[in-house]
N, C-alpha and C positions, 0 to 999 in steps of 0.2 A: 521578507516580511511585509510587503504590501499587500499579499494576499492573504495574510493570516496566519504567518508561520512567525517562529521566534528568532528566526536569523541564525540559529547555530549551525555550524559547519558540519558536512557529513561525517567527517572524522571525530568530532565532538560527539554526535549522536551513538557513533560505534563506541565511543568509549563509555557512555551512559548504559548502552546496552551490555558492554562487558561488567560494568558494576552491578548490574541488576542481575545478570546471570549468575555473577559469585554467591549472590544471595538466593538465587534457586527461585526465583518468582518471576522468570521470564514467561512471556505468553506467546502463542504463534500469532496472535493478533498482532502484538507488538512489533514482531519482525516482519510481518506482512505490510503493516503500514508505515514502517520506517523503511524497509528497503524497497518497496513494489511502487505505492500509489504517488505521493508526492515528488518522490526522488525522480521517479520515471515522467512524471507530468512537467517538473522544470526542466528537466533536460532534453525532453523529446517533444513535448505539447506545444500545440500551436497557442498562438496568445489567447484566442478565444477559448480553447480547452483550460487553460491556466484560470483564466478568469471564472469560467464556469464550475469548475471543480475543485479547485484548491481551497477556496474559502471553508466551502464543507468539509472537506479532509481534514484540515487544519484546526477546525472548531470542534470536531466529532459528530458534527450532524450528518454527514455523509460517511457511510460505511463501504468498505472495499473488501474484495475477497479474492484469492489467488488460487488456482487448481494446480496443484503440484504433480499430481500422477494419475493415470487411469490405465485400467489393464492394457488396452490395445495401444497405449503411446507411451507407458512409463513416463520419464520426465521430460519427453520431448513436446515443449509448451505450443510449438507448431502443430503438433499432431493430435492435439485433444479435441474430442468430440462433443463434449459435455456443454452446454450452454444455459445462462439462466433466461427465462421468458416471464414477462411480467403475465400474470393471469387474473382473472376475476376473484377477489377474495385475497389477493397476496402476492 
């Protein structure tokens, strides 16, 4: 809560996702946001990482992404080769 979240438990969030799924309006962004970014930072991030990234993630000002598969690695997250790189103009 102190870093911008609403304070709901992970189980409560899963319940919300279940209700949305029943209405057929769930999005992949919602799942990535819920299951990957903030939760992983809360559980595994350093204090500096939590302070730096969580407020933006919780407010929607920071966008996160997750690579789920690649031809050479399937769903082996550790084996992915794709990377994001900041370049001039975007």
